HTML snippet that shows the backbone in 3Dmol.js (N, CA, C, O; Angstrom):
<script src="https://3Dmol.org/build/3Dmol-min.js"></script>
<div id="view" style="width:600px;height:400px;position:relative"></div>
<script>
const pdb = `
ATOM      1  N   MET A   1      85.234 149.394  71.610  1.00  0.00           N
ATOM      2  CA  MET A   1      85.083 148.209  72.453  1.00  0.00           C
ATOM      3  C   MET A   1      85.609 148.495  73.839  1.00  0.00           C
ATOM      4  O   MET A   1      86.566 149.250  74.007  1.00  0.00           O
ATOM      5  N   SER A   2      84.986 147.895  74.825  1.00  0.00           N
ATOM      6  CA  SER A   2      85.309 148.205  76.211  1.00  0.00           C
ATOM      7  C   SER A   2      86.327 147.243  76.826  1.00  0.00           C
ATOM      8  O   SER A   2      86.784 147.488  77.942  1.00  0.00           O
ATOM      9  N   GLY A   3      86.694 146.171  76.148  1.00  0.00           N
ATOM     10  CA  GLY A   3      87.652 145.210  76.695  1.00  0.00           C
ATOM     11  C   GLY A   3      87.040 144.308  77.766  1.00  0.00           C
ATOM     12  O   GLY A   3      87.766 143.723  78.570  1.00  0.00           O
ATOM     13  N   ASN A   4      85.740 144.193  77.781  1.00  0.00           N
ATOM     14  CA  ASN A   4      85.036 143.363  78.757  1.00  0.00           C
ATOM     15  C   ASN A   4      85.206 141.889  78.391  1.00  0.00           C
ATOM     16  O   ASN A   4      84.970 141.507  77.245  1.00  0.00           O
ATOM     17  N   ASP A   5      85.612 141.062  79.351  1.00  0.00           N
ATOM     18  CA  ASP A   5      85.840 139.630  79.104  1.00  0.00           C
ATOM     19  C   ASP A   5      84.563 138.807  79.226  1.00  0.00           C
ATOM     20  O   ASP A   5      84.624 137.582  79.127  1.00  0.00           O
ATOM     21  N   ASN A   6      83.427 139.428  79.434  1.00  0.00           N
ATOM     22  CA  ASN A   6      82.170 138.700  79.580  1.00  0.00           C
ATOM     23  C   ASN A   6      81.462 138.488  78.255  1.00  0.00           C
ATOM     24  O   ASN A   6      80.241 138.338  78.235  1.00  0.00           O
ATOM     25  N   ASN A   7      82.186 138.472  77.159  1.00  0.00           N
ATOM     26  CA  ASN A   7      81.625 138.289  75.828  1.00  0.00           C
ATOM     27  C   ASN A   7      81.164 136.838  75.690  1.00  0.00           C
ATOM     28  O   ASN A   7      81.997 135.932  75.731  1.00  0.00           O
ATOM     29  N   PRO A   8      79.848 136.590  75.526  1.00  0.00           N
ATOM     30  CA  PRO A   8      79.355 135.208  75.457  1.00  0.00           C
ATOM     31  C   PRO A   8      79.813 134.465  74.207  1.00  0.00           C
ATOM     32  O   PRO A   8      79.800 133.234  74.195  1.00  0.00           O
ATOM     33  N   SER A   9      80.215 135.171  73.162  1.00  0.00           N
ATOM     34  CA  SER A   9      80.641 134.488  71.946  1.00  0.00           C
ATOM     35  C   SER A   9      82.089 133.998  72.055  1.00  0.00           C
ATOM     36  O   SER A   9      82.525 133.160  71.265  1.00  0.00           O
ATOM     37  N   LYS A  10      82.822 134.517  73.024  1.00  0.00           N
ATOM     38  CA  LYS A  10      84.216 134.104  73.226  1.00  0.00           C
ATOM     39  C   LYS A  10      84.235 132.833  74.073  1.00  0.00           C
ATOM     40  O   LYS A  10      83.699 132.831  75.182  1.00  0.00           O
ATOM     41  N   PRO A  11      84.840 131.754  73.576  1.00  0.00           N
ATOM     42  CA  PRO A  11      84.854 130.512  74.360  1.00  0.00           C
ATOM     43  C   PRO A  11      85.700 130.677  75.620  1.00  0.00           C
ATOM     44  O   PRO A  11      86.764 131.295  75.598  1.00  0.00           O
ATOM     45  N   LYS A  12      85.203 130.109  76.716  1.00  0.00           N
ATOM     46  CA  LYS A  12      85.928 130.162  77.980  1.00  0.00           C
ATOM     47  C   LYS A  12      86.927 129.011  78.017  1.00  0.00           C
ATOM     48  O   LYS A  12      86.657 127.945  77.462  1.00  0.00           O
ATOM     49  N   PRO A  13      88.071 129.207  78.659  1.00  0.00           N
ATOM     50  CA  PRO A  13      89.013 128.091  78.789  1.00  0.00           C
ATOM     51  C   PRO A  13      88.393 126.993  79.643  1.00  0.00           C
ATOM     52  O   PRO A  13      87.683 127.276  80.609  1.00  0.00           O
ATOM     53  N   ALA A  14      88.658 125.767  79.293  1.00  0.00           N
ATOM     54  CA  ALA A  14      88.090 124.628  80.026  1.00  0.00           C
ATOM     55  C   ALA A  14      88.671 124.585  81.429  1.00  0.00           C
ATOM     56  O   ALA A  14      89.883 124.705  81.611  1.00  0.00           O
ATOM     57  N   ALA A  15      87.812 124.413  82.410  1.00  0.00           N
ATOM     58  CA  ALA A  15      88.264 124.294  83.791  1.00  0.00           C
ATOM     59  C   ALA A  15      88.953 122.946  83.957  1.00  0.00           C
ATOM     60  O   ALA A  15      88.517 121.937  83.403  1.00  0.00           O
ATOM     61  N   LYS A  16      90.021 122.947  84.718  1.00  0.00           N
ATOM     62  CA  LYS A  16      90.736 121.700  84.951  1.00  0.00           C
ATOM     63  C   LYS A  16      89.847 120.767  85.762  1.00  0.00           C
ATOM     64  O   LYS A  16      89.398 121.114  86.854  1.00  0.00           O
ATOM     65  N   ALA A  17      89.600 119.598  85.223  1.00  0.00           N
ATOM     66  CA  ALA A  17      88.739 118.626  85.893  1.00  0.00           C
ATOM     67  C   ALA A  17      89.429 118.136  87.165  1.00  0.00           C
ATOM     68  O   ALA A  17      90.611 117.791  87.156  1.00  0.00           O
ATOM     69  N   ARG A  18      88.672 118.113  88.247  1.00  0.00           N
ATOM     70  CA  ARG A  18      89.204 117.608  89.504  1.00  0.00           C
ATOM     71  C   ARG A  18      89.090 116.091  89.487  1.00  0.00           C
ATOM     72  O   ARG A  18      88.017 115.544  89.231  1.00  0.00           O
ATOM     73  N   VAL A  19      90.185 115.425  89.758  1.00  0.00           N
ATOM     74  CA  VAL A  19      90.196 113.968  89.706  1.00  0.00           C
ATOM     75  C   VAL A  19      90.613 113.394  91.051  1.00  0.00           C
ATOM     76  O   VAL A  19      91.224 114.071  91.878  1.00  0.00           O
ATOM     77  N   CYS A  20      90.272 112.154  91.241  1.00  0.00           N
ATOM     78  CA  CYS A  20      90.631 111.404  92.441  1.00  0.00           C
ATOM     79  C   CYS A  20      92.153 111.248  92.494  1.00  0.00           C
ATOM     80  O   CYS A  20      92.754 110.848  91.497  1.00  0.00           O
ATOM     81  N   PRO A  21      92.791 111.553  93.629  1.00  0.00           N
ATOM     82  CA  PRO A  21      94.249 111.414  93.708  1.00  0.00           C
ATOM     83  C   PRO A  21      94.726 109.961  93.732  1.00  0.00           C
ATOM     84  O   PRO A  21      95.915 109.704  93.546  1.00  0.00           O
ATOM     85  N   ILE A  22      93.835 109.024  93.955  1.00  0.00           N
ATOM     86  CA  ILE A  22      94.216 107.614  94.005  1.00  0.00           C
ATOM     87  C   ILE A  22      94.157 106.972  92.629  1.00  0.00           C
ATOM     88  O   ILE A  22      95.120 106.334  92.204  1.00  0.00           O
ATOM     89  N   CYS A  23      93.026 107.133  91.917  1.00  0.00           N
ATOM     90  CA  CYS A  23      92.864 106.418  90.648  1.00  0.00           C
ATOM     91  C   CYS A  23      92.735 107.321  89.424  1.00  0.00           C
ATOM     92  O   CYS A  23      92.850 106.844  88.295  1.00  0.00           O
ATOM     93  N   GLY A  24      92.498 108.610  89.626  1.00  0.00           N
ATOM     94  CA  GLY A  24      92.409 109.532  88.497  1.00  0.00           C
ATOM     95  C   GLY A  24      91.022 109.686  87.890  1.00  0.00           C
ATOM     96  O   GLY A  24      90.858 110.426  86.919  1.00  0.00           O
ATOM     97  N   LYS A  25      90.018 109.002  88.441  1.00  0.00           N
ATOM     98  CA  LYS A  25      88.644 109.145  87.954  1.00  0.00           C
ATOM     99  C   LYS A  25      88.066 110.452  88.482  1.00  0.00           C
ATOM    100  O   LYS A  25      88.615 111.022  89.425  1.00  0.00           O
ATOM    101  N   PRO A  26      86.971 110.945  87.900  1.00  0.00           N
ATOM    102  CA  PRO A  26      86.346 112.177  88.408  1.00  0.00           C
ATOM    103  C   PRO A  26      85.916 112.023  89.865  1.00  0.00           C
ATOM    104  O   PRO A  26      85.456 110.960  90.280  1.00  0.00           O
ATOM    105  N   ARG A  27      86.070 113.086  90.624  1.00  0.00           N
ATOM    106  CA  ARG A  27      85.724 113.068  92.046  1.00  0.00           C
ATOM    107  C   ARG A  27      84.224 112.983  92.263  1.00  0.00           C
ATOM    108  O   ARG A  27      83.428 113.388  91.415  1.00  0.00           O
ATOM    109  N   SER A  28      83.860 112.447  93.415  1.00  0.00           N
ATOM    110  CA  SER A  28      82.464 112.356  93.835  1.00  0.00           C
ATOM    111  C   SER A  28      82.227 113.391  94.930  1.00  0.00           C
ATOM    112  O   SER A  28      83.084 113.585  95.792  1.00  0.00           O
ATOM    113  N   GLU A  29      81.075 114.058  94.905  1.00  0.00           N
ATOM    114  CA  GLU A  29      80.762 115.017  95.968  1.00  0.00           C
ATOM    115  C   GLU A  29      80.706 114.317  97.320  1.00  0.00           C
ATOM    116  O   GLU A  29      81.124 114.881  98.332  1.00  0.00           O
ATOM    117  N   ARG A  30      80.199 113.112  97.341  1.00  0.00           N
ATOM    118  CA  ARG A  30      80.042 112.380  98.598  1.00  0.00           C
ATOM    119  C   ARG A  30      81.389 112.011  99.215  1.00  0.00           C
ATOM    120  O   ARG A  30      81.537 112.062 100.436  1.00  0.00           O
ATOM    121  N   TYR A  31      82.368 111.643  98.399  1.00  0.00           N
ATOM    122  CA  TYR A  31      83.652 111.166  98.914  1.00  0.00           C
ATOM    123  C   TYR A  31      84.797 112.132  98.610  1.00  0.00           C
ATOM    124  O   TYR A  31      85.963 111.746  98.688  1.00  0.00           O
ATOM    125  N   ASP A  32      84.483 113.373  98.269  1.00  0.00           N
ATOM    126  CA  ASP A  32      85.494 114.364  97.899  1.00  0.00           C
ATOM    127  C   ASP A  32      86.630 114.377  98.916  1.00  0.00           C
ATOM    128  O   ASP A  32      86.349 114.464 100.111  1.00  0.00           O
ATOM    129  N   PRO A  33      87.864 114.296  98.521  1.00  0.00           N
ATOM    130  CA  PRO A  33      88.414 114.486  97.185  1.00  0.00           C
ATOM    131  C   PRO A  33      88.567 113.193  96.396  1.00  0.00           C
ATOM    132  O   PRO A  33      89.254 113.173  95.375  1.00  0.00           O
ATOM    133  N   PHE A  34      87.941 112.118  96.849  1.00  0.00           N
ATOM    134  CA  PHE A  34      88.051 110.823  96.185  1.00  0.00           C
ATOM    135  C   PHE A  34      86.828 110.544  95.321  1.00  0.00           C
ATOM    136  O   PHE A  34      85.842 111.279  95.379  1.00  0.00           O
ATOM    137  N   CYS A  35      86.892 109.482  94.521  1.00  0.00           N
ATOM    138  CA  CYS A  35      85.771 109.137  93.651  1.00  0.00           C
ATOM    139  C   CYS A  35      84.840 108.130  94.308  1.00  0.00           C
ATOM    140  O   CYS A  35      83.681 108.012  93.912  1.00  0.00           O
ATOM    141  N   SER A  36      85.335 107.399  95.313  1.00  0.00           N
ATOM    142  CA  SER A  36      84.534 106.345  95.923  1.00  0.00           C
ATOM    143  C   SER A  36      85.026 106.046  97.335  1.00  0.00           C
ATOM    144  O   SER A  36      86.083 106.519  97.754  1.00  0.00           O
ATOM    145  N   LYS A  37      84.250 105.261  98.049  1.00  0.00           N
ATOM    146  CA  LYS A  37      84.650 104.833  99.392  1.00  0.00           C
ATOM    147  C   LYS A  37      85.910 103.988  99.315  1.00  0.00           C
ATOM    148  O   LYS A  37      86.762 104.057 100.200  1.00  0.00           O
ATOM    149  N   ARG A  38      86.031 103.200  98.275  1.00  0.00           N
ATOM    150  CA  ARG A  38      87.208 102.356  98.110  1.00  0.00           C
ATOM    151  C   ARG A  38      88.484 103.187  98.073  1.00  0.00           C
ATOM    152  O   ARG A  38      89.448 102.875  98.772  1.00  0.00           O
ATOM    153  N   CYS A  39      88.497 104.249  97.255  1.00  0.00           N
ATOM    154  CA  CYS A  39      89.695 105.092  97.156  1.00  0.00           C
ATOM    155  C   CYS A  39      89.957 105.841  98.461  1.00  0.00           C
ATOM    156  O   CYS A  39      91.112 106.044  98.836  1.00  0.00           O
ATOM    157  N   ALA A  40      88.892 106.255  99.156  1.00  0.00           N
ATOM    158  CA  ALA A  40      89.062 106.898 100.457  1.00  0.00           C
ATOM    159  C   ALA A  40      89.695 105.913 101.447  1.00  0.00           C
ATOM    160  O   ALA A  40      90.562 106.294 102.233  1.00  0.00           O
ATOM    161  N   ASP A  41      89.266 104.660 101.407  1.00  0.00           N
ATOM    162  CA  ASP A  41      89.824 103.640 102.294  1.00  0.00           C
ATOM    163  C   ASP A  41      91.279 103.317 101.938  1.00  0.00           C
ATOM    164  O   ASP A  41      92.094 103.077 102.829  1.00  0.00           O
ATOM    165  N   VAL A  42      91.606 103.310 100.649  1.00  0.00           N
ATOM    166  CA  VAL A  42      92.992 103.081 100.220  1.00  0.00           C
ATOM    167  C   VAL A  42      93.886 104.177 100.801  1.00  0.00           C
ATOM    168  O   VAL A  42      94.966 103.893 101.317  1.00  0.00           O
ATOM    169  N   ASP A  43      93.435 105.423 100.716  1.00  0.00           N
ATOM    170  CA  ASP A  43      94.202 106.541 101.253  1.00  0.00           C
ATOM    171  C   ASP A  43      94.374 106.418 102.760  1.00  0.00           C
ATOM    172  O   ASP A  43      95.471 106.638 103.273  1.00  0.00           O
ATOM    173  N   LEU A  44      93.311 106.070 103.479  1.00  0.00           N
ATOM    174  CA  LEU A  44      93.379 105.907 104.929  1.00  0.00           C
ATOM    175  C   LEU A  44      94.355 104.790 105.297  1.00  0.00           C
ATOM    176  O   LEU A  44      95.130 104.923 106.244  1.00  0.00           O
ATOM    177  N   HIS A  45      94.316 103.708 104.558  1.00  0.00           N
ATOM    178  CA  HIS A  45      95.230 102.584 104.795  1.00  0.00           C
ATOM    179  C   HIS A  45      96.684 103.031 104.613  1.00  0.00           C
ATOM    180  O   HIS A  45      97.556 102.634 105.386  1.00  0.00           O
ATOM    181  N   ARG A  46      96.941 103.849 103.602  1.00  0.00           N
ATOM    182  CA  ARG A  46      98.306 104.348 103.379  1.00  0.00           C
ATOM    183  C   ARG A  46      98.777 105.188 104.556  1.00  0.00           C
ATOM    184  O   ARG A  46      99.947 105.116 104.934  1.00  0.00           O
ATOM    185  N   TRP A  47      97.883 105.989 105.146  1.00  0.00           N
ATOM    186  CA  TRP A  47      98.253 106.775 106.329  1.00  0.00           C
ATOM    187  C   TRP A  47      98.575 105.842 107.489  1.00  0.00           C
ATOM    188  O   TRP A  47      99.582 106.026 108.172  1.00  0.00           O
ATOM    189  N   PHE A  48      97.719 104.833 107.719  1.00  0.00           N
ATOM    190  CA  PHE A  48      97.931 103.911 108.834  1.00  0.00           C
ATOM    191  C   PHE A  48      99.232 103.120 108.699  1.00  0.00           C
ATOM    192  O   PHE A  48      99.905 102.860 109.696  1.00  0.00           O
ATOM    193  N   LYS A  49      99.583 102.744 107.492  1.00  0.00           N
ATOM    194  CA  LYS A  49     100.783 101.940 107.266  1.00  0.00           C
ATOM    195  C   LYS A  49     102.054 102.777 107.138  1.00  0.00           C
ATOM    196  O   LYS A  49     103.134 102.219 106.947  1.00  0.00           O
ATOM    197  N   GLY A  50     101.949 104.097 107.239  1.00  0.00           N
ATOM    198  CA  GLY A  50     103.131 104.953 107.163  1.00  0.00           C
ATOM    199  C   GLY A  50     103.548 105.279 105.749  1.00  0.00           C
ATOM    200  O   GLY A  50     104.694 105.665 105.519  1.00  0.00           O
ATOM    201  N   GLY A  51     102.644 105.134 104.793  1.00  0.00           N
ATOM    202  CA  GLY A  51     102.964 105.447 103.400  1.00  0.00           C
ATOM    203  C   GLY A  51     103.121 106.933 103.141  1.00  0.00           C
ATOM    204  O   GLY A  51     103.777 107.340 102.183  1.00  0.00           O
ATOM    205  N   TYR A  52     102.513 107.745 104.007  1.00  0.00           N
ATOM    206  CA  TYR A  52     102.647 109.194 103.914  1.00  0.00           C
ATOM    207  C   TYR A  52     103.398 109.666 105.152  1.00  0.00           C
ATOM    208  O   TYR A  52     103.193 109.147 106.249  1.00  0.00           O
ATOM    209  N   ILE A  53     104.260 110.644 104.967  1.00  0.00           N
ATOM    210  CA  ILE A  53     105.024 111.173 106.089  1.00  0.00           C
ATOM    211  C   ILE A  53     104.899 112.685 106.088  1.00  0.00           C
ATOM    212  O   ILE A  53     105.083 113.327 105.054  1.00  0.00           O
ATOM    213  N   VAL A  54     104.587 113.257 107.241  1.00  0.00           N
ATOM    214  CA  VAL A  54     104.536 114.704 107.398  1.00  0.00           C
ATOM    215  C   VAL A  54     105.900 115.133 107.913  1.00  0.00           C
ATOM    216  O   VAL A  54     106.346 114.670 108.962  1.00  0.00           O
ATOM    217  N   ALA A  55     106.561 116.018 107.175  1.00  0.00           N
ATOM    218  CA  ALA A  55     107.904 116.463 107.548  1.00  0.00           C
ATOM    219  C   ALA A  55     107.862 117.220 108.871  1.00  0.00           C
ATOM    220  O   ALA A  55     106.919 117.963 109.145  1.00  0.00           O
ATOM    221  N   GLY A  56     108.881 117.023 109.673  1.00  0.00           N
ATOM    222  CA  GLY A  56     108.981 117.717 110.954  1.00  0.00           C
ATOM    223  C   GLY A  56     110.237 117.267 111.672  1.00  0.00           C
ATOM    224  O   GLY A  56     110.991 116.435 111.168  1.00  0.00           O
ATOM    225  N   ASP A  57     110.453 117.820 112.845  1.00  0.00           N
ATOM    226  CA  ASP A  57     111.619 117.458 113.653  1.00  0.00           C
ATOM    227  C   ASP A  57     111.431 116.077 114.268  1.00  0.00           C
ATOM    228  O   ASP A  57     110.310 115.600 114.443  1.00  0.00           O
ATOM    229  N   GLU A  58     112.540 115.459 114.586  1.00  0.00           N
ATOM    230  CA  GLU A  58     112.499 114.181 115.281  1.00  0.00           C
ATOM    231  C   GLU A  58     111.878 114.401 116.663  1.00  0.00           C
ATOM    232  O   GLU A  58     112.166 115.413 117.302  1.00  0.00           O
ATOM    233  N   PRO A  59     111.044 113.489 117.135  1.00  0.00           N
ATOM    234  CA  PRO A  59     110.479 113.643 118.476  1.00  0.00           C
ATOM    235  C   PRO A  59     111.598 113.657 119.512  1.00  0.00           C
ATOM    236  O   PRO A  59     112.477 112.795 119.500  1.00  0.00           O
ATOM    237  N   GLY A  60     111.560 114.624 120.394  1.00  0.00           N
ATOM    238  CA  GLY A  60     112.584 114.705 121.454  1.00  0.00           C
ATOM    239  C   GLY A  60     113.858 115.400 121.032  1.00  0.00           C
ATOM    240  O   GLY A  60     114.737 115.590 121.872  1.00  0.00           O
ATOM    241  N   ALA A  61     114.010 115.792 119.770  1.00  0.00           N
ATOM    242  CA  ALA A  61     115.240 116.419 119.318  1.00  0.00           C
ATOM    243  C   ALA A  61     115.450 117.765 120.005  1.00  0.00           C
ATOM    244  O   ALA A  61     116.576 118.069 120.398  1.00  0.00           O
ATOM    245  N   SER A  62     114.433 118.565 120.163  1.00  0.00           N
ATOM    246  CA  SER A  62     114.586 119.874 120.793  1.00  0.00           C
ATOM    247  C   SER A  62     114.840 119.737 122.301  1.00  0.00           C
ATOM    248  O   SER A  62     115.539 120.564 122.886  1.00  0.00           O
ATOM    249  N   LYS A  63     114.284 118.710 122.925  1.00  0.00           N
ATOM    250  CA  LYS A  63     114.507 118.496 124.367  1.00  0.00           C
ATOM    251  C   LYS A  63     115.957 118.137 124.649  1.00  0.00           C
ATOM    252  O   LYS A  63     116.514 118.586 125.651  1.00  0.00           O
ATOM    253  N   ALA A  64     116.587 117.333 123.786  1.00  0.00           N
ATOM    254  CA  ALA A  64     117.969 116.924 123.976  1.00  0.00           C
ATOM    255  C   ALA A  64     118.909 118.125 123.886  1.00  0.00           C
ATOM    256  O   ALA A  64     119.897 118.204 124.616  1.00  0.00           O
ATOM    257  N   GLU A  65     118.593 119.067 122.980  1.00  0.00           N
ATOM    258  CA  GLU A  65     119.430 120.252 122.825  1.00  0.00           C
ATOM    259  C   GLU A  65     119.282 121.180 124.020  1.00  0.00           C
ATOM    260  O   GLU A  65     120.250 121.846 124.387  1.00  0.00           O
ATOM    261  N   ASP A  66     118.108 121.250 124.642  1.00  0.00           N
ATOM    262  CA  ASP A  66     117.869 122.132 125.769  1.00  0.00           C
ATOM    263  C   ASP A  66     118.596 121.652 127.028  1.00  0.00           C
ATOM    264  O   ASP A  66     118.925 122.468 127.890  1.00  0.00           O
ATOM    265  N   GLU A  67     118.851 120.355 127.151  1.00  0.00           N
ATOM    266  CA  GLU A  67     119.489 119.801 128.355  1.00  0.00           C
ATOM    267  C   GLU A  67     120.978 120.020 128.368  1.00  0.00           C
ATOM    268  O   GLU A  67     121.587 119.890 129.430  1.00  0.00           O
ATOM    269  N   ASP A  68     121.603 120.344 127.261  1.00  0.00           N
ATOM    270  CA  ASP A  68     123.064 120.524 127.218  1.00  0.00           C
ATOM    271  C   ASP A  68     123.524 121.745 127.931  1.00  0.00           C
ATOM    272  O   ASP A  68     124.723 122.020 127.975  1.00  0.00           O
TER     273      ASP A  68
END
`;
const viewer = $3Dmol.createViewer("view");
viewer.addModel(pdb, "pdb");
viewer.setStyle({}, {cartoon: {color: "spectrum"}});
viewer.zoomTo();
viewer.render();
</script>
């Protein structure tokens, strides 16, 4: 035997299903990575309301240190 993994009789491991990060339903190609326009809008609303935060320095923190 050659150790080839392309044996059609050997079952392949199931691929992890990609799901919507908002509701957990299967993703839609049209609204990827979401399942629907509704979930895409929920995510956008969370960004607008400050529900998500991107880590970084305080604005102006580096300028204050440079003036000393």
